[in-house]
N, C-alpha and C positions, 0 to 999 in steps of 0.2 A: 204309103205303105209299100214295102218291097215284097214281091212274090217269092215264094220258096225257091223257084228256079233261078231267080236273080241273085241269090246269096252267093252261090258258088263263083259267080263272075266278080262279085264285089270283094270277096275275101279269098285271095289266092291260096290254093292248097286245100281249102275246106271242101269236102265232098257232101253229097246229099246224105250219105250214111252218117257222117260226123254230125251234121245238123239234126238229123232225126234222133240220134242218140242223145245229144245235148238237150234237145227239147224234152224228150221222154224222161230225162233225169232231172228236169227242172232247172238246169243251169242257165238257160235262156228262155224267155217267154215268147210265144207267138200267138197270133190270133187265128181262129179258124181251126180246121181239122186237116190232117194230112190227106192227100198231097197238096191241098190248097192253103197251106199255111202262109200267113202274112207277117212280116217283120217291120218294126219301126226303124227309122234311121238310127236311133240311139242303140239299136241292137248290133249294128255293124262293129263298133269298137269292142263290144262284149264278145262277139264271135271271134274277132282277132285275138283277144285276150285268151279265150278258151283254146284256140289253136296254139298260141305260144306256150301256155301252161301244159297242155297235153302232149304236144308234139315236140316243140323245141326244148322245153324243160323236163319233159317226161314225168310230170306229176301223175302219180297213180290215181286211179278212179276213186279209191276209198278216201284219199286225202283231199280230193277236189272240193267237197262241201266245206271243209274247214278253211282251205285256202281262199275260196270264193267269198266266204263269210267275212274273213278278215279283210280282204280287198274291198268288199262292199262297205265295211265299217270305215276304212280309211277314206273312201270316196265320200261318204256321208259327212265325216269330220271336215274334209276339205271344203265341202259345200257350205257347212255351217260357218266355218272360218271366213270363207269368201263373202258370205252374207253379212257377217259381223264387221268386216273391215270398213265398208262405207259408213256404217253407223258410228264408228269411232272417229271418222274424219273430222266431224264437227265437235267432238268432245273436248273438254278442257285438257290441257297438257297433263295435269295431275291424274286425270282418269286414264289417259293413254299410258302413262308410266305405270300405274297400278295394274293395268291389263297386261302389259308386256312383262312386268315382273312376275305376275301370276303364271303366265304361259311358260316362262323359262325356269321355274323352280325345280 
C-alpha cells in the first residue's frame, strides 16, 4: 500500500488537494481515513488518468462521472476479451471463425 504522502511523488503534478477531492468524489478509492489514506498500486494509473482528464483535457467536474464510467466499461470489456482469447486458442477453427465474425458485425 502507498501512503497518501507518497502519491504526490509517484504522480507528477498531482497535489494533496487533488487527491483529497478525487477521493471525496469517489473517483478513486483509498483505505483508511484522511490524512492516513492508503492507496493500492493499481490506483496510480487511475490517479494519472484523473490528472490527464481534469488538467490536460479540462474535463468538467460534472462530466467526470460519465467519462469515468465509460472508461471503466471499456477497461472491463478489454479484460473480458483478454480472458476469452486464451480459451479460444484451443478451439476448432470453425469456432474461432464464428467468434471473429460475431465480433466484427
